C-alpha positions as CSV (number, residue, x, y, z in Angstrom):
1,G,-36.1,-0.2,-22.3
2,L,-33.6,-1.7,-24.8
3,P,-34.9,-3.4,-27.9
4,A,-34.1,-7.1,-28.4
5,R,-31.6,-6.3,-31.2
6,D,-29.4,-4.4,-28.7
7,L,-29.3,-7.4,-26.4
8,E,-28.9,-10.0,-29.1
9,R,-25.3,-10.7,-28.4
10,V,-25.1,-9.7,-24.8
11,V,-24.2,-12.5,-22.3
12,I,-24.8,-12.1,-18.6
13,G,-22.6,-14.4,-16.6
14,D,-19.5,-14.8,-14.4
15,F,-16.6,-13.9,-16.6
16,V,-14.0,-15.0,-14.1
17,L,-15.4,-18.2,-12.5
18,R,-17.4,-19.4,-15.5
19,P,-15.7,-17.9,-18.5
20,P,-16.9,-18.0,-22.2
21,D,-15.9,-21.0,-24.1
22,R,-14.3,-19.1,-27.0
23,R,-11.5,-16.6,-27.6
24,F,-11.8,-13.0,-28.6
25,P,-9.7,-10.7,-30.9
26,A,-10.2,-7.8,-28.6
27,I,-11.2,-7.4,-24.9
28,V,-11.9,-4.0,-23.4
29,A,-12.8,-3.7,-19.7
30,N,-13.2,-1.5,-16.6
31,P,-13.3,-4.5,-14.3
32,P,-14.9,-4.3,-10.9
33,Y,-12.6,-3.0,-8.2
34,I,-13.4,-5.3,-5.2
35,R,-10.6,-5.6,-2.7
36,H,-9.6,-8.9,-1.3
37,H,-11.0,-8.3,2.2
38,R,-14.5,-7.9,0.8
39,L,-14.5,-11.3,-1.0
40,A,-16.1,-14.3,0.6
41,P,-13.6,-17.1,1.6
42,S,-15.1,-19.5,-0.9
43,I,-14.6,-16.9,-3.8
44,K,-11.0,-16.3,-2.7
45,E,-10.3,-20.0,-2.8
46,S,-11.7,-20.3,-6.3
47,L,-9.6,-17.3,-7.4
48,R,-6.4,-18.8,-6.0
49,A,-7.2,-21.9,-8.0
50,I,-7.5,-19.8,-11.2
51,S,-4.1,-18.2,-10.6
52,A,-2.6,-21.6,-10.0
53,E,-4.2,-22.8,-13.3
54,V,-3.2,-19.8,-15.4
55,I,0.2,-18.8,-14.2
56,G,1.3,-22.0,-12.3
57,K,1.3,-20.5,-8.8
58,E,-1.2,-18.9,-6.4
59,L,-1.0,-15.1,-6.2
60,D,-0.8,-13.4,-2.8
61,G,-4.2,-13.4,-1.1
62,R,-4.3,-9.6,-1.2
63,A,-4.9,-9.5,-5.0
64,G,-8.3,-7.9,-5.7
65,L,-10.9,-9.2,-8.1
66,H,-9.7,-7.0,-11.0
67,I,-6.5,-9.0,-11.1
68,Y,-8.4,-12.1,-11.9
69,F,-10.4,-10.4,-14.6
70,L,-7.1,-9.4,-16.2
71,L,-5.7,-13.0,-16.0
72,R,-8.9,-14.5,-17.4
73,A,-9.0,-11.9,-20.2
74,L,-5.4,-12.7,-21.2
75,Q,-6.2,-16.3,-21.3
76,L,-9.1,-15.6,-23.7
77,L,-7.3,-13.5,-26.2
78,S,-6.9,-14.8,-29.7
79,D,-3.5,-15.0,-31.3
80,G,-2.7,-11.4,-32.1
81,G,-5.6,-10.2,-30.0
82,R,-5.5,-7.0,-28.1
83,L,-6.5,-6.0,-24.6
84,A,-7.3,-2.6,-23.1
85,F,-8.0,-2.5,-19.4
86,I,-8.4,0.5,-17.1
87,V,-7.4,-0.7,-13.6
88,P,-6.2,0.7,-10.3
89,A,-2.4,1.3,-10.0
90,D,-2.1,-1.4,-7.4
91,T,-2.3,-3.9,-10.3
92,C,1.4,-2.9,-10.8
93,E,2.3,-2.0,-7.2
94,G,0.8,-4.7,-4.9
95,V,2.7,-7.4,-3.2
96,F,1.6,-9.8,-6.0
97,A,2.8,-7.5,-8.8
98,Q,6.3,-8.8,-9.4
99,P,5.3,-12.5,-10.1
100,L,2.2,-11.4,-12.0
101,W,4.0,-9.1,-14.4
102,R,7.0,-11.3,-14.8
103,W,4.5,-13.9,-16.0
104,I,2.5,-11.6,-18.2
105,T,5.5,-10.0,-20.0
106,S,7.2,-13.3,-20.6
107,R,4.1,-14.5,-22.6
108,Y,2.4,-11.4,-24.0
109,R,3.5,-8.1,-25.5
110,L,3.1,-5.0,-23.3
111,D,2.4,-2.3,-25.9
112,A,1.7,0.6,-23.5
113,V,0.9,1.7,-20.0
114,I,-1.0,5.0,-19.6
115,T,-1.0,6.9,-16.4
116,F,-2.6,10.1,-15.2
117,T,-1.5,13.0,-13.0
118,P,-4.0,13.7,-10.1
119,E,-5.4,16.7,-11.9
120,A,-6.0,14.7,-15.1
121,S,-7.6,11.6,-13.5
122,P,-10.6,10.2,-15.4
123,F,-12.1,9.5,-12.0
124,P,-11.7,12.8,-10.0
125,N,-12.5,12.7,-6.3
126,V,-12.3,8.9,-6.3
127,D,-9.7,7.2,-4.0
128,T,-8.1,5.3,-6.9
129,N,-5.1,6.0,-9.1
130,P,-6.2,4.6,-12.5
131,I,-3.9,3.3,-15.3
132,I,-4.7,1.9,-18.7
133,L,-3.0,-1.3,-19.9
134,L,-2.6,-2.1,-23.6
135,I,-1.5,-5.7,-24.1
136,R,-1.3,-7.9,-27.2
137,N,-1.2,-11.7,-27.5
138,A,2.0,-11.6,-29.5
139,R,5.7,-12.3,-28.9
140,P,7.0,-10.2,-26.0
141,Q,9.4,-7.4,-26.8
142,A,12.1,-5.7,-24.9
143,H,10.5,-2.2,-24.8
144,F,7.1,-0.7,-24.1
145,L,5.6,2.8,-24.3
146,W,4.8,4.6,-21.1
147,A,2.5,7.7,-21.2
148,Q,1.3,10.1,-18.7
149,C,-1.8,12.3,-19.3
150,R,-1.3,15.7,-17.7
151,R,-4.4,17.6,-18.7
152,A,-8.1,16.6,-18.1
153,G,-10.3,16.7,-21.2
154,S,-7.5,16.6,-23.7
155,E,-7.7,14.8,-27.0
156,A,-4.0,14.0,-26.9
157,L,-4.4,10.4,-25.7
158,R,-7.0,9.5,-28.3
159,K,-5.0,11.0,-31.1
160,W,-1.8,9.2,-29.9
161,I,-3.6,5.8,-30.0
162,D,-5.4,6.6,-33.3
163,A,-1.9,7.3,-34.8
164,N,-0.7,3.8,-33.6
165,F,1.5,5.5,-31.0
166,D,3.4,7.4,-33.7
167,L,3.3,10.9,-32.0
168,D,5.7,12.8,-29.8
169,S,5.1,14.2,-26.3
170,T,2.9,17.3,-25.9
171,D,2.1,19.5,-23.0
172,A,-0.9,17.3,-22.3
173,L,0.7,13.9,-22.8
174,T,4.3,12.8,-21.9
175,I,5.5,9.7,-23.7
176,H,8.6,7.5,-22.9
177,R,10.0,4.5,-24.6
178,R,11.1,2.3,-21.7
179,D,13.1,-0.8,-21.3
180,L,10.9,-3.6,-20.0
181,H,13.3,-4.7,-17.3
182,E,13.6,-1.2,-16.0
183,G,9.8,-0.8,-16.0
184,L,9.3,-4.0,-14.1
185,D,11.9,-3.1,-11.5
186,S,10.6,0.5,-11.1
187,G,6.9,-0.4,-11.2
188,L,5.0,0.0,-14.4
189,S,2.7,2.6,-12.9
190,R,5.6,4.7,-11.9
191,P,7.7,7.1,-14.0
192,P,11.0,5.9,-15.4
193,A,13.7,5.5,-12.8
194,E,16.6,7.8,-13.1
195,R,20.1,7.6,-11.8
196,S,19.4,10.4,-9.4
197,D,17.0,8.0,-7.6
198,A,19.8,5.7,-6.7
199,G,20.6,5.2,-3.1
200,I,21.0,2.9,-0.2
201,P,17.8,1.2,1.0
202,L,16.5,2.2,4.4
203,A,16.9,-1.5,5.5
204,A,20.6,-0.8,5.7
205,F,19.9,1.7,8.5
206,A,16.7,0.6,10.1
207,R,14.0,-2.1,10.3
208,V,10.3,-1.4,9.9
209,M,7.2,-2.9,11.6
210,R,3.6,-2.1,11.5
211,G,1.9,-0.3,14.4
212,I,-0.1,-2.1,17.1
213,A,-3.4,-3.7,15.9
214,T,-5.7,-3.7,18.9
215,G,-8.7,-5.3,17.2
216,A,-11.0,-3.0,19.1
217,N,-9.8,0.5,19.4
218,E,-13.0,1.6,21.1
219,F,-12.1,-0.7,24.0
220,F,-8.3,-0.7,24.2
221,F,-7.5,2.9,23.1
222,L,-8.7,5.3,25.8
223,T,-8.9,8.9,26.5
224,R,-7.2,9.9,29.7
225,R,-10.6,10.9,31.2
226,R,-12.0,7.5,30.4
227,A,-9.0,5.7,31.9
228,T,-9.4,7.7,35.1
229,E,-13.1,6.9,35.3
230,L,-12.4,3.2,34.9
231,K,-9.5,3.4,37.5
232,I,-7.3,1.4,35.2
233,P,-3.9,1.0,36.9
234,A,-1.2,3.2,35.4
235,E,1.2,0.3,34.8
236,M,-1.4,-1.1,32.2
237,L,-1.6,2.2,30.3
238,L,0.9,3.2,27.6
239,P,1.1,6.5,25.8
240,A,-0.2,5.9,22.3
241,I,-1.3,7.7,19.1
242,G,-3.9,6.3,16.7
243,R,-4.5,8.7,13.8
244,T,-2.2,10.6,11.5
245,R,-4.4,13.6,11.9
246,D,-3.4,13.7,15.6
247,A,0.2,14.1,14.6
248,T,0.2,17.4,12.8
249,T,3.9,18.3,13.1
250,E,7.1,16.5,12.4
251,E,7.6,15.6,16.1
252,I,5.4,14.0,18.7
253,T,6.3,15.5,22.1
254,H,4.8,15.3,25.6
255,D,3.2,18.7,24.8
256,T,1.5,17.0,21.8
257,L,0.0,14.5,24.1
258,R,-1.2,17.2,26.5
259,Q,-2.9,19.0,23.7
260,L,-4.6,15.8,22.5
261,D,-5.8,15.1,26.1
262,A,-7.2,18.6,26.3
263,A,-9.1,18.0,23.0
264,G,-10.6,14.7,24.3
265,R,-8.6,12.5,21.9
266,P,-7.5,9.0,23.1
267,T,-3.8,8.9,24.0
268,L,-3.6,5.8,26.2
269,L,-3.3,2.1,25.2
270,F,-4.9,-0.3,27.6
271,A,-2.2,-3.1,27.5
272,P,-3.2,-6.1,29.7
273,D,-0.7,-9.0,29.8
274,G,-1.5,-12.7,29.6
275,R,-2.3,-13.4,33.2
276,E,-5.6,-15.0,34.2
277,L,-8.6,-12.7,34.6
278,D,-8.8,-13.4,38.4
279,D,-5.2,-12.2,38.8
280,F,-5.9,-8.7,37.5
281,P,-6.6,-5.8,39.9
282,E,-10.3,-5.3,40.4
283,A,-10.8,-2.3,38.2
284,A,-8.9,-3.9,35.2
285,R,-10.7,-7.2,35.8
286,N,-14.1,-5.5,35.7
287,Y,-13.3,-3.7,32.5
288,L,-12.1,-6.9,30.9
289,L,-15.3,-8.6,31.9
290,Q,-17.2,-5.8,30.1
291,G,-15.1,-6.7,27.0
292,R,-15.9,-10.4,27.4
293,D,-19.7,-9.6,27.8
294,A,-19.5,-7.6,24.5
295,E,-18.0,-10.7,22.9
296,L,-14.9,-8.9,21.7
297,Y,-13.1,-12.3,21.7
298,K,-15.2,-13.2,18.6
299,R,-13.7,-10.5,16.5
300,P,-11.3,-11.9,13.9
301,L,-8.0,-10.4,15.0
302,I,-8.8,-10.7,18.7
303,A,-9.8,-14.3,18.3
304,T,-6.2,-15.2,17.3
305,R,-4.8,-14.0,20.7
306,R,-4.3,-16.2,23.7
307,P,-5.8,-15.0,25.9
308,W,-8.0,-12.7,23.9
309,Y,-7.1,-9.5,25.8
310,K,-3.4,-9.9,25.8
311,M,-2.1,-6.8,23.9
312,E,0.8,-6.9,21.5
313,I,3.5,-4.6,22.6
314,R,6.2,-2.7,20.7
315,K,9.3,-1.0,22.0
316,A,8.6,2.7,21.4
317,P,10.1,3.5,18.0
318,P,12.3,6.5,17.6
319,F,10.5,7.3,14.3
320,L,7.0,6.8,13.0
321,F,5.9,6.8,9.4
322,A,2.5,8.0,8.5
323,Y,2.1,5.6,5.6
324,L,-1.2,6.7,4.0
325,G,-2.4,10.2,3.6
326,R,-3.5,12.8,1.1
327,R,-0.8,15.1,2.1
328,N,2.8,13.9,1.8
329,A,3.5,10.7,3.6
330,R,6.0,11.6,6.2
331,F,8.4,10.5,8.9
332,I,7.7,11.7,12.4
333,R,10.2,11.9,15.3
334,N,8.8,10.2,18.4
335,L,10.1,12.2,21.3
336,A,7.3,11.2,23.6
337,G,7.8,7.5,23.4
338,V,4.3,6.8,22.2
339,M,3.1,3.4,21.0
340,P,1.7,3.8,17.4
341,L,-1.4,2.0,16.3
342,T,-1.9,0.8,12.7
343,S,-2.1,4.2,11.1
344,F,1.6,4.3,11.5
345,L,4.7,2.2,10.8
346,C,7.4,1.8,13.4
347,V,11.0,2.6,12.3
348,Y,13.8,1.2,14.5
349,P,17.4,2.3,13.6
350,H,20.0,-0.5,13.7
351,R,22.3,1.9,15.5
352,E,20.7,3.3,18.6
353,D,23.3,5.8,19.8
354,D,22.0,9.4,19.9
355,D,24.3,10.6,17.1
356,S,23.3,7.9,14.7
357,V,19.6,8.4,15.4
358,A,20.0,12.2,14.9
359,R,21.8,11.7,11.6
360,L,19.2,9.2,10.3
361,W,16.4,11.7,11.3
362,Q,18.0,14.3,9.1
363,A,18.2,11.9,6.2
364,L,14.6,10.9,6.5
365,K,13.5,14.5,6.4
366,Q,15.5,15.3,3.3
367,P,13.1,16.2,0.4
368,D,15.1,13.9,-2.0
369,T,14.4,11.0,0.4
370,V,10.7,11.8,0.8
371,R,10.4,12.2,-3.0
372,N,11.6,8.6,-3.4
373,L,8.6,7.3,-1.5
374,S,6.8,7.3,-4.8
375,L,9.2,4.6,-6.0
376,V,8.1,2.1,-3.3
377,G,4.6,3.1,-2.4
378,K,1.2,2.2,-3.8
379,S,-0.6,5.2,-5.3
380,Y,-4.2,6.2,-4.7
381,G,-6.4,9.0,-5.8
382,A,-5.4,12.7,-5.5
383,G,-1.7,11.8,-5.1
384,A,-2.1,9.8,-1.9
385,I,0.4,6.9,-1.4
386,K,0.5,3.9,0.9
387,V,3.8,2.3,1.9
388,E,3.9,-1.2,3.5
389,P,6.6,-2.2,5.9
390,R,8.8,-4.2,3.5
391,A,8.3,-1.6,0.8
392,L,9.5,1.2,3.2
393,E,12.6,-0.8,3.9
394,R,13.4,-0.6,0.2
395,L,13.1,3.2,0.2
396,P,16.3,4.5,-1.4
397,I,18.2,7.0,0.8
398,P,20.0,9.1,-1.9
399,E,23.7,8.5,-2.0
400,H,24.5,12.2,-1.7
401,V,22.4,12.4,1.5
402,V,24.2,9.4,2.9
403,A,27.5,11.0,2.2
404,E,26.6,14.5,3.4
405,L,25.4,13.1,6.8
406,S,28.1,10.4,7.1
407,L,25.4,7.8,7.6
408,A,26.9,4.4,8.5
409,P,24.9,1.3,7.4
410,A,24.8,-1.5,9.9
411,R,27.4,-4.0,8.9
412,S,25.0,-6.9,8.4
413,Q,23.0,-4.7,6.0
414,V,25.7,-3.2,3.8
415,A,25.0,-5.8,1.0
416,L,21.6,-4.4,0.5
417,S,23.0,-1.3,-1.0
418,S,23.7,-3.1,-4.3
419,N,20.2,-4.4,-4.7
């Protein structure tokens, strides 16, 4: 229904893989948010080639399509040209973020980063934490402006930009002038780091692993009733927990498991070892044959195992971490010795004596410790955060908490406290 004059200068094409052959004085975009696991392998290979071409190295394969829109747009900016992108916060928080932003800020001027509190999000009820990036193709500078919108529908942001950033903070818009190095270290999507956030990283006290990935929870993660019907031998069943909503308190106990059993929730991990099929007891063998007939061995994760049914095993961790949730991400004491699946991270203290474990538990529950999760996690919509294993190991345990509880870092990890 548009007249020809409205479409006269519109070009339909692939901006990333077949970009325009000219540069632009301004580029404004809300690029498509397509996460890496939804991209075809051939597309991912082409995108990796683009990052190698533009920044001289391939980005981590978990970078979504929006990252490559940003790279291509920067490449197409005229001298002095300006860019405004609204993107998810993982642009500044993902595993690829450090090399990406070191490259960007060494070649371009970061004018401003604009963030939003959950109640002020321009995309309410969407599972994305948006930020706006304002970048200029000009000589980099040592400082940038960081703003946080705190009220939906306010005109404060528009007025601030119209005034060429020459306004002070208001109730609706908080503004900081930040050192670029501090911003890169803290994460551009996060508030300025303060000395009160200083602490000793969790890695000095514990190591972190992801939970068990079965590749087919519907087959390997069983209710007690189902396991009884199948007559699976008890030695092949391990107590397990699969969903954060099944851990409603700060401790998982044997009573927790009994309540989940009564509610019909799965609580047992079928954990066959690597023996030949014919060497299993009849009931387990028959069940594994059902899995083979269902062609579970063709599933991507299961296909990497030899044999396909051999389950990965963890030592039961003293602590679990529910790493993605709309309520506060949290540590959970594992008093029932359960095996966590991938909705949880496993936290293993370096010192395993009862006193050291108890002290670390008290430190992990401290509000100041939990508050620091925002410094290492990836933020999503409605205040949800996600913390990956290596990021959780960087979680600062506040120095006053360490002192109050007389926590003793493992000797081999003490050097981490200065990082």
